[in-house]
C-alpha positions as CSV (number, residue, x, y, z in Angstrom):
1,M,0.0,0.2,0.2
2,E,1.6,3.4,-0.7
3,T,-0.1,6.9,0.3
4,I,0.3,10.2,-1.0
5,T,3.0,12.6,0.8
6,R,1.5,15.6,2.8
7,K,1.0,18.6,0.3
8,R,-1.5,21.4,0.1
9,G,-3.8,19.6,2.2
10,F,-3.0,16.1,1.4
11,L,-2.4,14.1,4.8
12,A,0.2,11.0,4.7
13,A,-0.8,8.2,6.2
14,P,2.1,6.4,8.7
15,G,4.2,4.7,6.5
16,A,4.4,1.7,8.7
17,I,1.0,0.6,7.1
18,A,2.4,-0.7,4.0
19,G,4.7,-3.1,5.9
20,M,1.7,-3.9,8.1
21,V,-0.2,-4.6,4.8
22,S,2.5,-7.1,3.5
23,E,2.4,-8.8,7.1
24,I,-1.5,-9.6,6.9
25,G,-0.4,-11.2,3.7
26,Y,1.6,-13.6,5.5
27,L,-0.8,-14.6,7.9
28,G,-2.6,-15.7,4.9
29,D,-5.6,-17.4,5.8
30,R,-8.8,-15.1,6.2
31,R,-10.2,-17.1,9.2
32,L,-7.4,-16.2,11.2
33,W,-9.4,-13.0,11.4
34,T,-12.9,-14.7,13.5
35,R,-13.1,-14.5,16.9
36,E,-13.3,-18.4,17.1
37,N,-9.7,-18.6,16.0
38,A,-8.5,-15.5,18.2
39,A,-7.5,-18.1,21.3
40,D,-5.1,-20.0,18.8
41,A,-1.8,-19.9,20.1
42,S,0.0,-19.1,16.7
43,I,-2.1,-16.1,15.9
44,D,-0.4,-12.7,17.1
45,V,-3.5,-11.3,18.2
46,P,-1.9,-8.2,19.9
47,R,-0.1,-7.6,16.0
48,I,-3.5,-8.1,14.6
49,R,-4.9,-5.3,16.7
50,A,-1.9,-2.9,16.1
51,I,-2.3,-3.3,12.5
52,V,-6.0,-2.6,12.6
53,S,-5.3,0.4,15.2
54,T,-2.7,1.7,12.7
55,F,-5.2,1.3,9.8
56,A,-7.8,3.1,11.9
57,R,-5.9,6.1,13.2
58,T,-4.6,6.5,9.1
59,V,-8.6,7.0,8.0
60,A,-9.4,9.2,11.2
61,L,-6.8,11.6,9.4
62,G,-9.5,11.9,6.9
63,E,-11.5,14.1,9.3
64,D,-8.7,17.0,8.8
65,G,-7.8,16.3,5.2
66,L,-7.8,14.4,2.3
67,V,-6.1,10.9,2.5
68,V,-5.2,8.7,-0.2
69,L,-4.2,4.8,-0.1
70,D,-3.3,3.2,-3.2
71,T,-3.1,-0.4,-2.7
72,A,-3.3,-3.3,-5.5
73,P,-6.5,-5.4,-5.8
74,T,-5.1,-8.4,-4.0
75,G,-5.7,-10.6,-0.8
76,H,-3.5,-8.1,0.9
77,T,-6.3,-5.5,0.6
78,I,-9.0,-7.8,1.1
79,L,-7.3,-9.6,4.5
80,L,-7.0,-6.2,5.7
81,L,-10.8,-5.4,5.1
82,D,-11.3,-8.7,6.7
83,A,-9.4,-7.8,10.2
84,A,-11.4,-4.6,9.8
85,E,-15.0,-6.2,9.9
86,S,-13.8,-8.7,12.9
87,Y,-12.5,-6.2,14.7
88,H,-15.1,-3.9,14.3
89,R,-17.4,-6.7,16.0
90,E,-14.8,-7.0,18.8
91,V,-15.4,-3.3,19.4
92,L,-18.9,-3.4,19.6
93,R,-18.9,-6.2,22.1
94,Q,-16.4,-4.4,24.1
95,G,-17.9,-0.9,23.4
96,S,-16.5,2.0,25.4
97,K,-12.7,0.5,25.6
98,M,-11.8,0.7,22.6
99,P,-10.2,3.9,21.0
100,E,-12.5,5.9,19.0
101,A,-10.8,5.9,15.6
102,V,-10.9,2.2,16.0
103,R,-14.8,2.2,16.8
104,Q,-15.5,4.5,13.8
105,L,-13.3,2.4,11.0
106,L,-15.7,0.7,9.4
107,P,-18.5,3.1,9.9
108,R,-16.1,5.7,8.1
109,L,-14.8,2.9,5.1
110,R,-18.7,2.6,4.5
111,D,-19.8,6.2,4.6
112,P,-19.3,7.4,1.1
113,T,-19.5,11.0,2.1
114,F,-16.3,10.1,4.1
115,T,-14.6,7.4,2.0
116,R,-14.5,7.2,-1.8
117,V,-13.2,3.8,-3.4
118,L,-11.9,4.0,-7.0
119,L,-11.0,1.0,-8.8
120,I,-8.2,2.0,-11.2
121,T,-8.0,-0.5,-14.1
122,L,-6.3,-1.1,-17.8
123,P,-8.8,-2.4,-20.5
124,E,-7.9,-5.9,-20.3
125,A,-9.1,-9.0,-19.5
126,T,-6.6,-9.4,-16.1
127,P,-6.9,-6.0,-14.6
128,V,-10.8,-6.0,-15.4
129,H,-11.5,-9.2,-13.8
130,E,-9.0,-8.6,-11.0
131,A,-11.2,-5.4,-10.0
132,K,-14.4,-6.6,-10.7
133,A,-13.3,-9.1,-7.9
134,L,-12.3,-6.7,-5.6
135,Q,-15.4,-4.7,-5.9
136,V,-17.2,-8.0,-5.1
137,D,-15.3,-8.5,-1.9
138,L,-16.1,-4.7,-1.2
139,A,-19.8,-5.2,-1.3
140,R,-19.3,-8.4,1.1
141,A,-17.6,-5.7,3.6
142,G,-20.2,-3.2,2.9
143,I,-18.5,-0.8,0.7
144,E,-19.5,0.4,-2.7
145,P,-16.8,1.7,-5.1
146,F,-17.7,5.5,-6.1
147,A,-16.0,4.9,-9.8
148,W,-14.0,3.1,-11.9
149,V,-11.5,4.4,-13.9
150,V,-9.7,3.0,-16.7
151,N,-6.4,4.0,-17.5
152,Q,-3.9,3.9,-20.8
153,S,-7.3,3.8,-22.9
154,L,-7.5,4.1,-26.8
155,T,-11.1,4.5,-26.7
156,P,-11.3,8.0,-26.7
157,L,-8.5,8.3,-29.4
158,S,-8.9,8.0,-33.4
159,T,-5.5,6.4,-34.8
160,R,-4.8,5.1,-38.5
161,D,-2.3,2.8,-37.3
162,P,-3.2,-1.0,-38.0
163,V,-1.8,-2.3,-34.7
164,L,-3.0,0.5,-32.5
165,A,-6.4,0.5,-33.9
166,A,-6.6,-3.5,-33.6
167,R,-5.7,-3.0,-30.1
168,R,-8.5,-0.3,-29.8
169,R,-10.8,-2.6,-30.9
170,E,-9.9,-5.4,-28.7
171,E,-10.1,-2.9,-25.5
172,G,-13.7,-2.6,-26.7
173,P,-14.9,-5.6,-24.8
174,Y,-13.5,-4.9,-21.4
175,V,-14.5,-1.0,-21.3
176,E,-18.2,-2.1,-21.9
177,E,-17.8,-4.5,-19.1
178,V,-16.5,-1.9,-16.6
179,R,-19.5,0.3,-17.8
180,R,-21.7,-2.4,-16.8
181,L,-19.8,-2.7,-13.6
182,A,-19.8,0.8,-12.6
183,T,-22.0,3.4,-11.3
184,R,-19.5,6.1,-12.7
185,V,-16.7,5.2,-15.2
186,A,-13.8,7.7,-16.4
187,I,-11.8,6.5,-19.0
188,L,-8.1,8.2,-19.5
189,P,-6.5,8.3,-22.6
190,W,-3.1,6.4,-23.6
191,M,-0.4,9.5,-23.5
192,L,3.3,9.2,-24.4
193,D,4.1,10.9,-21.5
194,A,2.9,9.8,-17.6
195,P,0.8,12.8,-16.4
196,R,3.2,13.6,-13.3
197,G,2.7,16.7,-11.2
198,T,-0.4,18.9,-10.1
199,Q,-0.4,21.2,-13.5
200,R,-0.4,17.8,-15.8
201,L,-3.0,16.1,-13.7
202,G,-4.7,19.0,-13.5
203,A,-5.6,19.1,-17.0
204,L,-6.9,15.8,-17.1
205,L,-9.9,17.1,-15.5
206,G,-11.1,18.3,-18.7
207,R,-10.0,15.1,-20.7
208,P,-11.3,11.9,-19.4
209,R,-14.5,10.5,-20.8
210,V,-17.0,9.9,-18.2
211,S,-20.2,7.9,-18.5
212,A,-22.9,6.2,-16.4
213,P,-23.6,2.4,-16.4
214,A,-25.2,0.5,-19.4
215,A,-29.1,0.2,-18.7
């Protein structure tokens, strides 16, 4: 997991959370997050609590600014959500014994006015289907993505090059699949140079093609 650095109102999440997400991947089995397995001596329950607490404090920074968490649609992310959900049940059981950030973690993630989840994909089979699987897992946690972004797409562009034209046709079904899956879709065109920096990123605001889901 990567986080954007502090700049003009953006708040950086603690760097330690990246290592913690990797540690979640090391634990591997989603069943580890259930209370029934918490008594297993092989499970480091205090460490799990530390991971979720750090995640909760990171999310709570959104009360004072914009926090951007960038993570791949892999099992590590889902395990983190599973941990948050299981820990939330523990919070409800213990009531006021838990810190406010931890108590509010899952409600904040589920609140569309507080958290906006963007699924970023390429117009190709594997990225689209990985993001689709993530959307299903998010729904299981009660979280609905705000929008999908299709990156490096030839769909918005015109080309006479036969190779690029063929690739443009090939990506069409995946772009349509995203439109069926998403509430909102932004299609970013393929560019020669990555739009790095505030000015170039800002220029994209007038360029993406945004659409509603297909009927």
